C-alpha positions in Angstrom: 102.7 62.4 100.4 101.0 59.3 101.8 97.9 59.3 104.0 100.0 58.9 107.2 102.0 62.0 106.4 98.9 64.0 105.5 97.3 62.9 108.8 100.3 64.2 110.8 100.3 67.5 108.9 96.5 67.9 109.6 97.0 67.1 113.3 99.9 69.5 113.7 97.9 72.3 111.9 95.0 71.6 114.2 97.1 71.8 117.3 98.7 75.1 116.1 95.3 76.6 115.4 94.1 75.7 118.9 97.3 77.2 120.5 97.0 80.4 118.5 93.3 80.6 119.3 94.0 80.3 123.0 96.8 82.9 122.8 94.4 85.3 121.1 91.7 84.6 123.7 93.9 85.4 126.7 95.3 88.5 125.0 98.8 87.3 124.5 98.8 88.4 120.9 97.6 91.9 121.5 100.7 93.3 119.8 99.9 91.6 116.6 98.5 94.0 114.1 99.9 97.0 115.9 103.5 96.8 114.7 105.5 99.5 113.0 104.9 99.1 109.3 101.3 98.0 109.6 99.3 100.6 107.7 96.2 102.0 109.3 94.2 104.7 107.5 91.0 106.0 109.2 88.6 108.7 108.2 85.1 109.5 109.2 83.5 106.9 107.0 86.3 104.6 106.0 88.8 102.4 107.8 91.6 100.6 105.9 94.1 98.3 107.6 97.0 96.7 105.8 99.1 94.5 108.2 102.4 94.5 106.2 104.8 93.8 109.0 102.5 91.3 110.8 102.1 89.3 107.6 105.9 89.2 107.0 106.3 87.8 110.5 103.6 85.2 109.8 105.3 84.2 106.5 108.7 83.8 108.2 107.2 81.7 111.0 105.3 79.5 108.7 108.3 79.0 106.4 110.4 77.9 109.4 107.7 75.5 110.6 107.2 74.0 107.2 110.9 73.5 106.6 111.2 71.8 110.0 108.2 69.5 109.2 109.7 68.5 105.9 112.8 67.1 107.5 
């Protein structure tokens, strides 16, 4: 990948990070992490959270975005 292509990827990644940050800030992603399949174990002294379903969604979205960027 040449420096021009790398520059584009970094700019797109920055824009995506800003958009996701804004969505989190306004509460539009409140459902994320509370999906069926996300494992949450809580006791008096311990909390464990394993976001299985949420991470599958992130993986699919990133795979689609990266395949579109490669074309």
